[in-house]
Each structure stands twice: as C-alpha cells, then as structure tokens.
C-alpha positions in Angstrom: 107.6 86.8 24.1 106.2 83.7 26.3 103.2 81.8 25.2 101.6 83.2 28.5 102.6 86.7 27.8 101.2 86.4 24.2 98.0 85.2 25.1 97.7 88.1 27.8 98.7 90.6 25.1 96.2 89.2 22.7 93.3 89.5 25.1 94.3 93.4 26.1 93.4 94.0 22.7 89.8 92.5 22.5 86.8 94.1 23.6 85.7 93.4 26.8 82.8 91.2 25.9 84.9 88.6 23.8 87.5 88.4 26.8 84.4 87.8 29.3 83.4 84.8 26.7 86.9 83.2 27.4 86.9 84.3 30.8 83.9 84.6 32.3 83.4 86.9 35.2 83.0 84.9 38.6 82.0 85.8 42.0 84.5 87.3 44.4 83.1 85.2 47.2 82.2 81.8 45.8 83.4 81.7 42.2 79.4 81.6 40.6 79.0 83.2 37.2 78.6 86.9 37.5 77.8 89.8 35.3 80.8 91.8 36.3 84.4 90.7 37.2 84.7 91.2 41.0 81.3 91.4 41.7 79.2 89.4 44.3 76.6 86.9 43.4 73.2 87.7 44.4 73.5 84.7 47.1 76.8 86.2 48.3 75.5 89.8 48.5 72.7 88.5 50.6 74.6 86.5 53.0 77.2 89.5 53.6 76.6 90.9 56.9 76.9 94.7 56.7 77.5 96.7 59.1 75.3 99.8 59.5 73.8 102.3 62.0 73.0 102.5 65.1 76.8 101.3 66.0 79.2 102.0 69.3 81.4 105.1 67.3 84.3 103.8 69.2 84.4 100.0 68.2 82.0 100.3 65.2 80.0 97.4 66.5 76.4 97.4 65.8 73.6 97.6 68.2 71.1 95.3 67.9 68.2 97.5 68.5 67.9 101.4 67.4 67.2 102.8 71.2 66.2 106.2 69.0 69.2 108.0 71.0 72.8 108.4 70.6 75.2 108.4 69.9 75.9 105.6 72.4 78.9 103.9 73.3 78.9 100.2 73.9 79.5 98.4 77.6 83.1 97.3 75.7 84.1 100.5 74.8 83.2 101.9 78.7 85.3 99.4 80.0 87.7 99.0 77.6 88.2 102.2 76.0 90.3 101.8 72.8 93.6 103.4 71.7 92.2 104.4 68.6 89.7 107.1 68.3 87.1 105.1 65.8 87.0 102.1 64.1 84.7 101.3 61.1 84.2 97.6 59.0 82.2 96.5 56.1 80.6 93.5 57.5 80.8 91.1 60.5 83.1 88.4 59.9 80.9 85.8 59.3 80.5 83.3 56.1 81.0 85.4 53.0 83.2 87.8 54.6 85.2 85.2 56.2 85.4 83.5 52.8 86.3 86.6 51.1 89.3 87.4 53.6 90.6 83.8 53.3 90.3 84.1 49.6 92.8 87.1 50.0 94.8 86.0 52.8 95.8 82.3 52.0 94.6 81.7 48.7 96.9 84.3 46.8 93.6 86.1 45.6 95.3 89.5 45.4 92.7 90.5 42.7 89.9 90.8 45.5 91.8 93.7 47.1 90.2 95.9 44.7 86.6 95.1 45.2 87.3 94.7 49.1 89.2 97.9 49.1 86.2 99.9 47.4 83.7 98.5 49.9 85.8 99.7 52.7 86.4 102.7 51.2 82.5 103.4 51.1 81.9 102.2 54.7 84.7 104.0 56.0 84.3 107.6 54.0 83.5 109.5 57.2 86.9 108.2 58.5 88.9 108.9 55.0 87.5 112.5 54.8 89.4 113.2 58.0 92.7 111.4 57.3 95.8 112.5 56.5 97.2 109.4 55.2 97.0 105.7 55.4 98.9 103.4 57.2 98.7 99.6 56.8 99.2 97.3 59.6 102.6 95.7 59.1 103.9 92.2 58.6 106.8 91.0 60.4 109.6 90.5 57.3 109.8 86.6 58.3 105.9 86.6 57.6 106.2 88.7 54.8 108.8 86.6 53.4 106.7 83.3 53.7 103.3 85.0 52.5 105.0 87.4 49.8 102.4 90.0 50.3 100.6 92.3 53.0 97.0 91.8 52.5 96.5 94.9 54.6 99.2 96.7 52.4 97.0 95.9 49.4 93.5 96.8 51.0 95.3 100.3 51.8 97.0 101.0 48.5 93.5 100.8 47.0 91.7 103.2 49.7 94.5 105.5 49.5 94.4 105.6 45.8 90.6 106.2 45.9 90.7 109.2 48.3 93.8 110.7 46.8 95.8 110.2 50.0 99.4 109.6 50.9 100.1 105.9 51.4 102.9 105.0 54.2 103.5 101.5 54.4 107.0 101.7 55.9 106.0 104.3 58.5 105.1 101.6 60.7 107.3 98.1 61.4 106.7 95.0 62.9 109.8 94.5 64.8 109.0 91.6 66.8 107.7 88.3 65.2 104.4 87.1 67.3 102.8 84.2 67.6 99.5 83.7 65.7 97.0 85.3 67.5 93.9 82.6 66.7 92.7 80.6 69.8 94.1 83.4 72.2 92.1 85.1 74.7 91.8 89.0 74.9 94.6 89.4 77.2 96.9 87.2 75.9 96.2 88.7 72.6 97.3 91.9 74.0 100.4 90.3 75.7 101.6 88.9 72.8 101.8 91.9 70.9 103.2 94.1 73.5 106.0 96.3 72.1 105.5 94.3 68.4 105.3 97.7 66.7 107.4 100.7 66.2 107.7 103.6 64.1 110.8 103.9 61.8 112.7 106.8 62.6 113.7 107.6 59.2 110.1 107.9 58.5 108.7 109.2 61.2 108.2 112.7 59.7 105.6 111.1 57.3 103.0 110.2 60.5 104.2 113.3 62.7 101.4 115.5 63.7 98.8 113.7 61.1 95.5 112.0 61.5 96.0 108.3 60.3 93.9 105.9 59.0 95.1 102.3 60.0 94.1 99.5 57.6 93.9 95.8 58.5 91.6 93.0 57.2 90.2 91.9 60.0 89.5 93.2 63.8 88.9 90.5 66.2 89.7 92.0 69.8 91.1 95.1 68.8 94.6 94.2 70.2 96.6 94.3 66.9 95.1 98.0 66.5 95.5 99.0 69.8 99.1 97.9 69.8 99.8 99.7 66.2 97.6 102.5 67.5 99.7 103.2 70.3 103.0 103.0 68.7 102.0 105.6 65.9 100.6 107.9 68.6 104.1 107.3 70.3 105.6 108.3 66.9 104.0 111.6 67.1 100.9 110.5 64.9 98.2 113.5 66.2 95.4 110.4 66.1 94.4 107.2 64.7 91.2 105.5 63.4 91.0 102.1 62.0 89.3 100.6 59.1 89.0 97.1 58.2 87.0 94.7 56.0 85.6 92.5 58.5 84.7 92.9 62.6 84.5 89.7 64.6 81.5 89.6 66.8 77.9 90.0 66.8 76.3 93.0 68.4 77.2 96.0 70.8 74.4 95.1 73.4 
C-alpha cells in the first residue's frame, strides 16, 4: 500500500469531526472555510444570482419584473423558438456561478459536480419529474481525451442518480470537432454546431420514444442545446428539455 493510500484508508476510519480538523472544509466557490464540505460561504451564496420565477417558460430566462399575468414568453422565445421544449438553470452566469463552472471544468475540481448537480436537481425538479432518462451533452473524443472528463456527464450522473432515472451518456455522440464557441455570434455558433451531434445507431433504442432531459454546464445562446436536441429528436426522442447549471444573459425583458 502506498503512503497516499495508507493515509486515505486511515482517514476513512476516523470520525468526520477529526477529518475536518486535518482537512477543514472549504467553500466550493472561493476556498474560504465553511462548516460543511462542498457548501458555499455566506459571501458566495449571496453573490450567486439564483434564477427564480417569473421566467420565460421556454428559455428559463428571468423577467425583470412580475407583470402578474402569465406565463409569458420572452421576446427571444417568440422570435427564435428553441428546438427543445423547456430550459431551466440554477443561476445566471455571473461571478460565483462562473467561478464554480470554471473550477469544475478547468481546474479539475470534479468534486464540485456533487454540489452543483444537487442544485440543478432542485432548480429542475419540474423537468426531472417528467423525464424518462438523462442525457449529457457530449464532448468530441479528442476534446474528451485532452480534458479527461466531460463535465456535463459528471453533472448528469449526479442528477440521474438522485432522481432514480436511467443515465444514457453514450446515446448522443459528437461526430464533428467544432471550434470553440467563445466569441462567436449567435448565427456563427449555430453554424459551427451544424451536424455536430448524432444519436448512436446502436444506442437509439435507449432514447426512442422517451422524454429526454439534456444536461450541460452552461447555456449561452442555446446553439449547443438546439443542435443536440435536434439530433435527439431526429433519433426518435419524444421530447427534449434542457437543464444547466448557469445561463448566460440578464433578464428576458
């Protein structure tokens, strides 16, 4: 047994309080001390711009004011109806949410998928209640090889396990390596992702006729979720809803 494994084995046998003295729990957002592992400190919690109703039922974008009627579609949902049915997210992609996503995605903080996934489960409970299975937005094999993990799959697994739903990470594949979406306009993003996804023929029976909950970490313009949803529907899915941790944008109007 290596020294590292020996330490890990010893720690597993210690009471939680003793382990916390050796490795004090820290905030998932900033690294400050917290009472529980994976929790957010008060500063990060108050800085997280949680999305609450009233919101656009299609894109999940919050409205600036409550008009007292509804549900109302946002101007964007009317002008550019998405391929997917509904989208929901935990928070706006700003400050704390951005740090959490970046720590998971680029700093190999795979442990954050647990707390982020549970927050997504709470925000998307209405979508989860109607879903038949969970499908993550896939990475192209070369990007997966470089990153070593798919953050959407990590989040999706947490959500599926908590809801007792089938998790289908191989049903949808990314067949074309696309360039980074960062900095691209909405039309350019859509063009970049055209034909990028496909339902694996050998896995099609897993999604055929089923209501899919599509998982990703962030939705920016919706181009990725639209392209993935289109492929799932063409592959035989009955419907597709989208659940992400963060949503880029401010308000729906």
